C-alpha positions in Angstrom: 102.0 -72.1 184.7 99.4 -73.8 182.4 97.0 -71.0 183.2 99.6 -68.5 182.4 100.1 -70.1 179.0 96.4 -70.5 178.3 95.7 -66.7 179.0 98.7 -65.6 176.9 97.4 -67.7 173.9 94.0 -66.4 174.5 95.2 -62.7 174.5 97.6 -63.3 171.5 94.4 -64.7 169.6 92.5 -61.6 170.3 95.1 -59.3 169.2 95.5 -61.3 165.9 91.8 -61.3 165.4 91.6 -57.6 165.9 94.6 -57.0 163.5 92.9 -59.3 160.8 89.7 -57.4 161.1 91.0 -54.1 160.1 91.9 -53.3 156.4 93.3 -50.1 155.2 92.5 -49.2 151.6 94.8 -46.5 150.1 93.5 -43.6 148.0 93.0 -44.5 144.4 91.9 -48.1 145.4 88.7 -49.9 146.1 88.5 -53.2 148.1 86.4 -56.0 146.9 85.3 -58.1 149.8 84.7 -61.8 149.4 83.1 -64.0 152.0 83.7 -67.8 151.8 84.6 -67.3 148.1 81.4 -65.1 147.3 81.2 -61.4 146.6 80.2 -59.5 149.7 80.6 -55.7 149.3 83.1 -53.2 148.2 85.1 -51.0 150.7 86.5 -47.4 150.1 89.7 -45.8 150.9 90.4 -45.5 154.7 90.1 -47.9 157.7 87.5 -50.7 157.2 86.3 -53.4 159.5 86.0 -56.9 157.9 85.4 -60.3 159.5 88.6 -61.9 160.3 89.6 -65.3 158.9 86.4 -65.2 156.8 86.6 -62.2 154.6 89.1 -61.9 151.8 89.8 -58.5 150.2 90.9 -58.0 146.6 92.5 -54.8 145.8 91.5 -52.9 142.7 93.1 -49.7 141.4 90.8 -47.1 140.2 93.5 -44.7 138.8 93.9 -43.9 135.2 96.1 -46.4 133.5 97.8 -45.6 130.1 98.8 -48.3 127.6 101.5 -47.4 125.0 101.8 -50.0 122.4 102.4 -50.6 118.6 100.7 -53.1 116.1 101.0 -53.9 112.3 97.7 -54.3 110.6 96.9 -54.7 107.1 94.8 -52.1 105.0 92.2 -53.0 102.4 94.7 -53.0 99.6 97.0 -55.4 101.7 99.7 -52.8 102.7 101.3 -53.5 106.1 100.9 -50.3 108.4 102.6 -50.0 111.9 100.5 -48.0 114.3 101.9 -46.5 117.6 99.2 -45.6 119.9 98.4 -44.9 123.6 95.0 -45.9 125.3 94.0 -44.5 128.8 91.3 -46.1 130.8 90.2 -46.5 134.4 88.1 -48.9 136.4 84.6 -47.5 137.3 83.0 -50.9 138.5 85.6 -52.8 140.6 83.3 -55.9 140.9 83.1 -56.3 137.2 87.0 -55.6 136.9 87.4 -58.6 139.3 84.9 -61.1 138.0 84.3 -60.3 134.2 87.9 -60.5 133.2 91.3 -62.3 134.0 94.4 -60.1 134.2 92.6 -56.8 133.3 95.7 -54.8 132.4 97.1 -57.6 129.9 93.7 -58.0 128.3 93.0 -54.3 127.9 96.5 -53.9 126.3 95.8 -56.7 123.8 92.2 -55.7 123.0 93.1 -52.1 122.5 95.5 -53.5 119.6 93.0 -56.0 118.4 90.0 -53.4 118.2 92.1 -51.3 115.7 91.9 -54.3 113.2 88.3 -53.5 111.9 88.7 -49.9 110.8 92.0 -50.4 109.3 91.3 -53.5 107.2 88.4 -51.7 105.3 90.6 -48.5 104.7 93.1 -48.5 101.9 96.6 -47.2 102.4 96.2 -43.9 100.6 93.3 -42.9 102.9 94.9 -44.0 106.2 96.4 -40.4 106.9 93.2 -38.6 105.9 90.9 -40.9 107.8 92.6 -40.7 111.2 89.8 -39.1 113.0 87.3 -41.6 111.5 89.6 -44.6 112.5 90.0 -43.3 116.0 86.2 -42.7 116.3 85.3 -46.5 115.1 88.4 -47.8 117.3 86.9 -45.8 120.4 83.5 -47.2 120.0 84.7 -50.8 120.0 86.9 -50.2 122.9 84.2 -48.5 124.9 82.0 -51.5 124.5 84.7 -54.1 125.5 86.1 -51.9 128.4 82.6 -51.4 129.6 81.9 -55.2 129.9 85.1 -55.2 132.3 83.9 -52.4 134.5 86.1 -49.9 132.9 85.7 -46.4 130.9 87.8 -45.2 128.1 89.4 -41.8 129.2 91.6 -41.1 126.2 93.1 -42.7 123.0 95.4 -41.4 120.3 97.4 -42.7 117.3 100.8 -41.4 117.8 102.5 -42.6 114.7 101.6 -44.3 111.4 104.2 -45.6 108.9 104.4 -48.2 106.2 106.6 -51.2 107.3 109.2 -53.1 105.3 107.0 -56.4 105.5 104.5 -54.9 103.1 106.0 -57.1 100.3 105.1 -60.3 102.1 102.6 -62.3 100.1 98.9 -61.9 100.8 98.4 -65.2 102.3 100.5 -63.9 105.2 98.1 -61.1 105.5 95.0 -63.4 105.6 96.5 -65.6 108.2 97.7 -62.5 110.3 94.2 -61.1 110.4 92.5 -64.7 111.0 94.8 -65.3 113.8 94.0 -61.8 115.5 90.2 -62.6 114.9 90.6 -66.1 116.9 92.5 -64.4 119.7 90.0 -61.7 120.0 87.2 -64.3 120.3 89.0 -65.6 123.2 88.6 -62.4 125.0 84.9 -62.1 124.0 84.2 -65.5 125.9 86.7 -65.1 128.8 83.9 -65.4 131.3 80.9 -67.6 130.5 78.7 -65.7 133.1 79.9 -62.0 133.0 78.3 -59.6 135.5 75.7 -57.5 133.7 75.0 -53.7 134.3 
């Protein structure tokens, strides 16, 4: 009886080990394998063999992801403007996406809005509509730099709507604080990882 129990446990252990050693990655995903907490390799879609109980796999989507958002920024002549925009990006370096940023989707959504600040604050209200292409170009350059550090590439971006807001009569001290707060939070994302993975 004891022998039967031991053999059964052994067989069960073999089955569990075999199952744990197989990792299926779906299309549009890449697996980042960590061994004992350290990066080991990446695995592609399909059936992959890993070391059971030692390897851990983090799944990273490499499909295009679109962010639709809106933000109020202030022009050089202190007019509050609401921008509705969309940004599409995708992961091209799963390792950077795992280790250079915490919560990639949330951070990309925030920085997409924050990066729009610089070209807006040096443009006056009357020039906004005329300068849309220039604003998108400068905005895109800043986004590409940020996203590249996080292992992503910019696929597309667009300003879908621009409108003056009712908050335009708020005193200029509000605008200064608003833009300063945005800069402080922006710096948080610059230093989100003290030792980022470089290209």
